[in-house]
ZAMARGU-4260 file (C-alpha; in steps of 0.2 Angstrom, whole numbers, plus 5000, padded with zeros to 4 digits):
<rodrens>
0) 4970/5160/4935 | 4983/5171/4927 | 4977/5173/4907 | 4991/5167/4898 | 4990/5151/4908
5) 4972/5148/4904 | 4975/5151/4886 | 4989/5135/4886 | 4977/5124/4895 | 4961/5129/4883
10) 4977/5127/4869 | 4983/5109/4876 | 4963/5102/4878 | 4960/5105/4860 | 4974/5100/4853
15) 4974/5082/4864 | 4954/5081/4856 | 4963/5081/4841 | 4974/5069/4843 | 4963/5056/4848
20) 4959/5057/4829 | 4975/5044/4828 | 4980/5041/4844 | 4971/5034/4860 | 4972/5036/4877
25) 4972/5051/4891 | 4978/5064/4885 | 4989/5080/4897 | 4981/5097/4899 | 4998/5106/4904
30) 5005/5106/4889 | 5012/5123/4883 | 5003/5132/4868 | 5008/5127/4850 | 5019/5138/4837
35) 5006/5152/4827 | 5014/5145/4810 | 4997/5136/4800 | 5001/5116/4797 | 4998/5105/4784
40) 4989/5088/4787 | 5000/5073/4793 | 5012/5068/4779 | 5007/5050/4771 | 5021/5036/4782
45) 5031/5028/4771 | 5025/5013/4761 | 5042/5004/4757 | 5046/4988/4767 | 5055/4988/4785
50) 5071/4980/4787 | 5074/4967/4798 | 5074/4976/4816 | 5092/4969/4824 | 5092/4962/4841
55) 5091/4973/4857 | 5104/4973/4869 | 5102/4964/4886 | 5093/4976/4899 | 5104/4979/4912
60) 5095/4977/4931 | 5091/4994/4940 | 5086/4999/4954 | 5066/5002/4956 | 5051/4997/4950
65) 5049/4988/4932 | 5032/4989/4928 | 5021/4980/4914 | 5021/4990/4897 | 5001/4993/4896
70) 5004/4999/4915 | 5018/5011/4912 | 5010/5020/4897 | 4997/5023/4907 | 5006/5030/4922
75) 5015/5039/4911 | 5001/5046/4904 | 5005/5041/4885 | 4993/5040/4869 | 4993/5026/4860
80) 4990/5024/4842 | 4973/5016/4839 | 4980/5008/4824 | 4998/5004/4816 | 5007/5019/4807
85) 5025/5019/4804 | 5037/5033/4808 | 5039/5045/4795 | 5058/5047/4788 | 5068/5062/4791
90) 5086/5068/4790 | 5089/5086/4798 | 5103/5092/4801 | 5113/5095/4817 | 5125/5108/4824
95) 5142/5105/4820 | 5137/5100/4802 | 5131/5083/4805 | 5114/5075/4801 | 5104/5063/4811
100) 5091/5050/4800 | 5079/5041/4807 | 5079/5025/4797 | 5099/5023/4799 | 5090/5019/4819
105) 5080/5004/4813 | 5080/4992/4826 | 5080/5004/4842 | 5067/5014/4852 | 5070/5031/4847
110) 5062/5046/4855 | 5060/5061/4846 | 5056/5075/4854 | 5049/5094/4847 | 5054/5108/4858
115) 5059/5128/4857 | 5073/5137/4868 | 5059/5149/4872 | 5046/5134/4880 | 5046/5135/4900
120) 5039/5117/4898 | 5051/5110/4886 | 5067/5116/4897 | 5059/5109/4912 | 5057/5090/4906
125) 5076/5090/4898 | 5085/5087/4912 | 5077/5071/4914 | 5079/5068/4896 | 5093/5068/4900
130) 5095/5056/4913 | 5084/5043/4904 | 5095/5045/4887 | 5112/5041/4897 | 5106/5025/4904
135) 5097/5018/4892 | 5106/5022/4876 | 5117/5006/4878 | 5103/4996/4877 | 5095/4998/4862
140) 5087/5016/4866 | 5090/5034/4857 | 5082/5050/4858 | 5084/5065/4845 | 5077/5085/4851
145) 5073/5092/4836 | 5073/5112/4840 | 5061/5123/4833 | 5069/5137/4835 | 5071/5148/4820
150) 5090/5155/4825 | 5099/5140/4825 | 5114/5148/4830 | 5106/5149/4848 | 5108/5131/4848
155) 5124/5125/4850 | 5125/5138/4866 | 5113/5131/4875 | 5117/5113/4872 | 5134/5117/4879
160) 5127/5127/4895 | 5113/5113/4899 | 5128/5098/4898 | 5116/5090/4884 | 5124/5074/4877
165) 5107/5067/4867 | 5108/5071/4849 | 5099/5090/4841 | 5089/5092/4827 | 5086/5109/4820
170) 5069/5112/4811 | 5071/5130/4807 | 5055/5130/4796 | 5044/5118/4809 | 5044/5106/4790
175) 5046/5090/4801 | 5036/5096/4816 | 5022/5099/4803 | 5024/5084/4795 | 5021/5077/4812
180) 5006/5087/4817 | 5014/5094/4831 | 5003/5105/4838 | 5008/5110/4856 | 5029/5110/4862
185) 5035/5100/4871 | 5029/5084/4862 | 5036/5069/4860 | 5034/5055/4851 | 5043/5036/4855
190) 5045/5024/4839 | 5047/5006/4842 | 5060/4997/4836 | 5051/4990/4820 | 5050/5009/4815
195) 5030/5012/4821 | 5023/5024/4831 | 5022/5019/4847 | 5016/5031/4859 | 5017/5052/4860
200) 5015/5064/4875 | 5010/5081/4876 | 5018/5090/4886 | 5032/5089/4900 | 5035/5070/4907
205) 5047/5064/4923 | 5060/5054/4909 | 5067/5047/4921 | 5054/5037/4933 | 5051/5021/4933
210) 5036/5022/4920 | 5048/5029/4908 | 5062/5015/4910 | 5049/5002/4908 | 5041/5007/4892
215) 5059/5010/4885 | 5062/4993/4892 | 5049/4985/4887 | 5048/4994/4868 | 5066/4989/4866
220) 5059/4970/4871 | 5046/4971/4857 | 5033/4967/4871
</rodrens>
């Protein structure tokens, strides 16, 4: 085993063990090493009452197998929360000058993906993320990929090169990443229609498979 791969696996094991304090479920062991900056403790969730969620769009029929939500989460190897907790609201700039605000998407299932252009596992899963976004964006789902690159000028050319259409947000100082206690890249948080954290994925996933589609559909249906 190459030394770098060994280090990545050891770090991923430590990260997954720490996540069990809030999330329960089997962690993956193939996550990329986290950024080497120290991170503060997770920021407390907002205490304001949530606004009523709008009804999701009807699910369209699709090819493939539709799995029960619990089975789909298990197959996708997601870590589920041990208790209910609201996802921390945020507003981040996007390339081109617009912004992404999480609370504006209340009533939808939201995937928050933390990534960087220098992270090979992040790039590995992005084509599948794009396919998931295109398949589910009209059915009560959105996705925001939060870049922790320190040089934001790299992002627009990267997006154009890879033909990504889902929202990209910028977190160069890792303020949001630290608030979400991100310790490895990629890390993906799924937020339910009620604004609560529904699941965590540490490391890349096959986001365009039956399991991922079933997870999004199940959360959108409120199951």
